[in-house]
C-alpha positions in Angstrom: 0.0 0.0 0.0 1.3 3.5 -0.8 2.6 5.3 2.2 0.2 8.0 3.3 1.5 11.3 4.6 -0.3 14.4 5.9 1.1 16.5 3.0 -0.3 14.0 0.5 -3.7 14.0 2.4 -3.9 17.8 2.4 -3.1 17.8 -1.4 -5.9 15.4 -2.1 -8.3 17.2 0.2 -7.6 20.6 -1.5 -8.1 18.9 -4.9 -11.4 17.5 -3.8 -12.6 20.8 -2.5 -11.6 22.5 -5.8 -13.6 19.9 -7.7 -16.7 20.9 -5.8 -17.1 17.6 -4.0 -19.0 18.0 -0.7 -17.3 16.4 2.3 -18.7 16.7 5.8 -16.4 18.9 7.9 -15.3 18.4 11.4 -17.0 21.7 12.4 -20.4 20.3 11.1 -19.8 17.1 13.0 -19.4 19.0 16.2 -22.9 20.4 16.1 -24.7 19.7 19.4 -27.2 16.9 19.7 -30.7 17.6 20.8 -31.2 17.5 24.6 -33.8 14.8 24.2 -33.4 12.7 21.2 -35.6 9.8 20.0 -35.9 6.6 21.9 -32.7 4.6 21.2 -32.9 1.6 18.9 -30.8 -1.3 20.3 -30.3 -3.0 16.9 -29.4 0.0 14.9 -25.8 0.1 13.6 -24.6 3.0 11.4 -22.1 1.5 8.8 -19.6 4.1 7.5 -21.2 6.6 9.8 -18.7 9.3 8.9 -20.1 9.7 5.3 -23.3 11.3 6.7 -23.5 15.1 6.7 -23.1 15.2 10.5 -21.0 12.2 11.6 -22.2 10.7 14.9 -24.9 13.3 15.4 -27.1 12.2 12.5 -27.0 8.6 13.7 -27.9 9.6 17.3 -30.8 11.8 16.0 -32.2 8.6 14.4 -31.8 6.7 17.6 -28.8 4.6 16.6 -26.9 2.9 19.4 -23.8 1.8 17.4 -21.7 3.7 14.9 -18.8 2.8 12.8 -15.7 4.8 11.8 -12.9 3.7 9.5 -9.4 5.0 10.4 -5.9 5.4 8.9 -2.8 6.3 10.8 -1.2 9.3 9.0 1.9 10.9 10.4 0.9 10.0 14.0 -2.7 11.1 13.6 -5.8 9.0 13.2 -7.8 10.2 10.2 -11.3 9.0 9.3 -12.0 7.8 5.8 -12.9 4.7 3.8 -9.9 4.8 1.5 -6.7 6.8 1.2 -8.0 9.0 -1.7 -10.6 10.5 0.5 -8.4 11.3 3.5 -8.7 14.8 4.9 -6.4 16.1 7.6 -9.2 17.9 9.4 -11.3 14.8 9.8 -9.7 13.1 12.7 -11.1 10.4 15.0 -10.8 12.9 17.9 -12.7 15.7 16.2 -15.5 13.6 14.7 -16.0 11.1 17.5 -13.9 11.2 20.7 -14.3 14.9 21.6 -18.0 15.1 20.6 -18.8 11.9 22.6 -17.0 13.3 25.6 -19.1 16.5 25.3 -22.4 14.5 24.9 -21.7 12.3 27.9 -20.9 15.4 30.1 -24.1 17.0 28.9 -26.1 13.8 29.4 -24.8 13.2 32.9 -23.0 10.0 32.1 -24.7 8.7 28.9 -24.7 9.4 25.2 -28.5 9.1 24.8 -30.1 11.1 27.5 -31.8 9.0 30.2 -30.5 5.7 28.7 -27.5 4.2 30.5 -26.7 1.4 28.0 -23.3 2.1 26.3 -23.1 3.4 22.8 -20.9 1.1 20.7 -18.2 2.8 18.7 -16.9 0.3 16.2 -13.5 1.5 14.9 -12.3 -0.2 11.7 -8.5 0.0 11.3 -7.9 0.0 7.6 -4.1 -0.5 7.6 -1.0 -0.6 9.9 -2.9 -2.5 12.6 -0.3 -2.6 15.3 0.8 1.1 15.0 -2.7 2.3 14.5 -4.0 0.5 17.5 -1.1 1.8 19.7 -2.0 5.4 18.7 -5.7 4.7 19.2 -5.0 3.3 22.7 -3.2 6.6 23.5 -6.1 8.6 22.3 -8.7 6.5 24.2 -6.7 7.0 27.4 -7.1 10.7 27.1 -10.9 10.1 27.6 -10.5 7.1 29.9 -13.6 8.0 32.0 -15.7 7.8 28.8 -15.0 4.2 27.9 -15.9 0.7 29.0 -12.7 -0.8 30.2 -11.2 -4.2 31.0 -9.0 -4.3 34.1 -8.0 -6.9 36.7 -9.9 -9.6 34.8 -13.3 -7.8 34.8 -15.2 -5.5 32.5 -16.3 -2.1 33.9 -19.0 -0.5 31.8 -18.7 3.1 30.5 -20.8 5.4 28.5 -19.1 4.2 25.3 -17.7 0.8 24.3 -15.0 0.9 21.7 -14.7 -2.2 19.6 -11.8 -2.6 17.2 -12.4 -4.1 13.8 -10.5 -4.2 10.5 -6.8 -5.0 10.3 -6.4 -8.3 12.2 -2.8 -7.3 13.3 -4.3 -5.2 16.1 -5.3 -8.4 17.9 -1.8 -9.2 19.3 -1.2 -5.9 21.1 -4.7 -5.9 22.5 -4.4 -9.5 23.9 -1.1 -8.5 25.5 -2.7 -5.7 27.6 -3.7 -6.3 31.2 -6.0 -3.2 31.0 -7.8 -2.0 27.9 -10.2 0.7 26.9 -11.2 -1.2 23.8 -12.5 -4.7 22.8 -12.0 -6.9 19.8 -14.4 -7.5 16.9 -14.1 -11.3 16.4 -15.1 -13.4 13.4 -17.2 -16.5 13.2 -14.0 -18.6 13.7 -13.8 -17.1 17.2 -17.0 -18.9 18.2 -16.3 -21.9 20.3 -12.7 -20.9 21.0 -11.1 -19.9 24.3 -11.1 -16.2 23.4 -13.4 -14.8 26.1 -16.3 -12.4 25.6 -14.3 -10.0 27.8 -11.9 -9.7 24.9 -14.1 -10.3 21.9 -17.7 -9.4 22.9 -18.7 -9.0 19.2 -18.4 -11.3 16.2 -19.0 -9.9 12.7 -19.1 -11.6 9.3 -19.8 -10.8 5.7 -23.3 -12.0 5.0 -22.6 -13.0 1.4 -19.7 -15.3 2.5 -22.0 -17.3 4.8 -25.4 -17.1 3.1 -26.7 -17.0 -0.5 -30.1 -15.6 0.2 -30.5 -11.9 -0.4 -34.2 -11.5 0.4 -35.9 -12.7 -2.8 -38.2 -15.6 -2.2 -38.3 -17.7 0.9 -35.3 -18.0 3.2 -33.9 -21.5 2.6 -34.5 -23.6 5.7 -30.9 -24.8 5.9 -29.6 -21.2 5.9 -32.2 -20.1 8.5 -31.1 -23.0 10.7 -27.4 -22.0 10.2 -28.2 -18.4 11.1 -30.0 -19.3 14.2 -27.3 -21.7 15.3 -24.6 -19.0 14.9 -26.7 -16.6 17.0 -27.4 -19.1 19.7 -23.7 -20.0 19.9 -22.6 -16.3 20.1 -25.2 -15.5 22.8 -24.3 -18.6 24.8 -20.7 -17.3 24.9 -21.8 -13.9 25.9 -21.2 -12.3 22.6 -23.2 -10.1 20.2 -23.3 -10.9 16.5 -23.4 -8.7 13.4 -23.4 -9.2 9.6 -22.1 -6.7 7.1 -22.8 -6.7 3.3 -26.5 -7.4 3.8 -28.8 -5.9 1.2 -29.2 -2.2 1.8 -31.3 -0.9 -1.1 -34.7 0.1 0.0 -37.3 -2.5 -0.9 -38.9 -5.8 0.1 -35.7 -7.8 -0.2 -33.9 -5.6 2.4 -36.9 -5.8 4.7 -37.1 -9.5 4.3 -33.5 -9.9 5.3 -33.8 -7.5 8.2 -36.9 -9.3 9.5 -35.1 -12.7 9.4 -32.1 -11.2 11.2 -34.3 -9.8 14.0 -36.2 -13.0 14.3 -33.0 -14.9 14.7 -31.8 -12.6 17.4 -29.0 -10.8 15.5 -27.8 -7.9 17.7 -26.9 -5.2 15.1 -28.5 -4.5 11.8 -26.0 -2.9 9.4 -27.0 0.1 7.2 -26.0 3.3 5.5 -29.7 4.3 5.4 -30.3 5.8 8.8 -33.9 6.9 8.2 -34.8 3.6 6.5 -33.6 1.4 9.4 -35.2 3.7 11.9 -38.6 3.4 10.2 -38.3 -0.3 10.0 -37.4 -0.8 13.6 -39.9 1.7 15.0 -42.6 0.0 13.1 -41.8 -3.1 15.1 -41.5 -1.2 18.4 -37.9 -2.4 18.6 -36.8 0.1 21.2 -34.4 -0.1 24.1 -36.2 -0.1 27.4 -35.3 2.6 29.9 -33.0 1.2 32.6 
């Protein structure tokens, strides 16, 4: 992979701006959330959340309880983008997520969604340089150590936000070596049934199309439904949540059919780029998080 530097990133960002391509800014992302947002939706996960006009805040305004940010390590800074060509030196993990979350939790007296104590999941997808990127991420999380769920002395202590690390698998080794952590690991289906505890990998994620052929048209094949429910049962028995990415995400009956089967099977997070669409779907089913 081509080495990415801040100078190269700035050059690309300026070229993008000159071409008239609209990119959400860190300033826009820092807009305050409403004091009382909608009732949180416990299955709602915002895939590529940073592509929305107001990263983090748009998802929260739709009641989402899990958001995803992709990061690259560039000259010691963690920049948020899906690929190197779209990197912008002003769009840092701190400015788009860590600092706004800290402000929201202060304003919300200890929680991201007002009056709801369940942690928000911040899924951080490391796109490259897993070891170095995780070490810098660990340093940045520790600046907000009171914000995050932590692992220490063999136990998990809940916080307002639970950081889960996905993407580059090289991040696993330095995480496993830590006696105390402010982040957890996004496992894969291969982690089910292994000694890796839920206190390390509380989430397992998988590409839907690599495990299932059904994309919502026609009936769900019985063998695939049985496999899905078996995976969910195993994950939950081990104390883990489960998520699938690459599920259909174009509005229509096929997407709703897949979402319905995922909910019926007990899948914990529904993956989408369509915030309003998933919110409508879940609220129609009264799939809301009870007030603690």
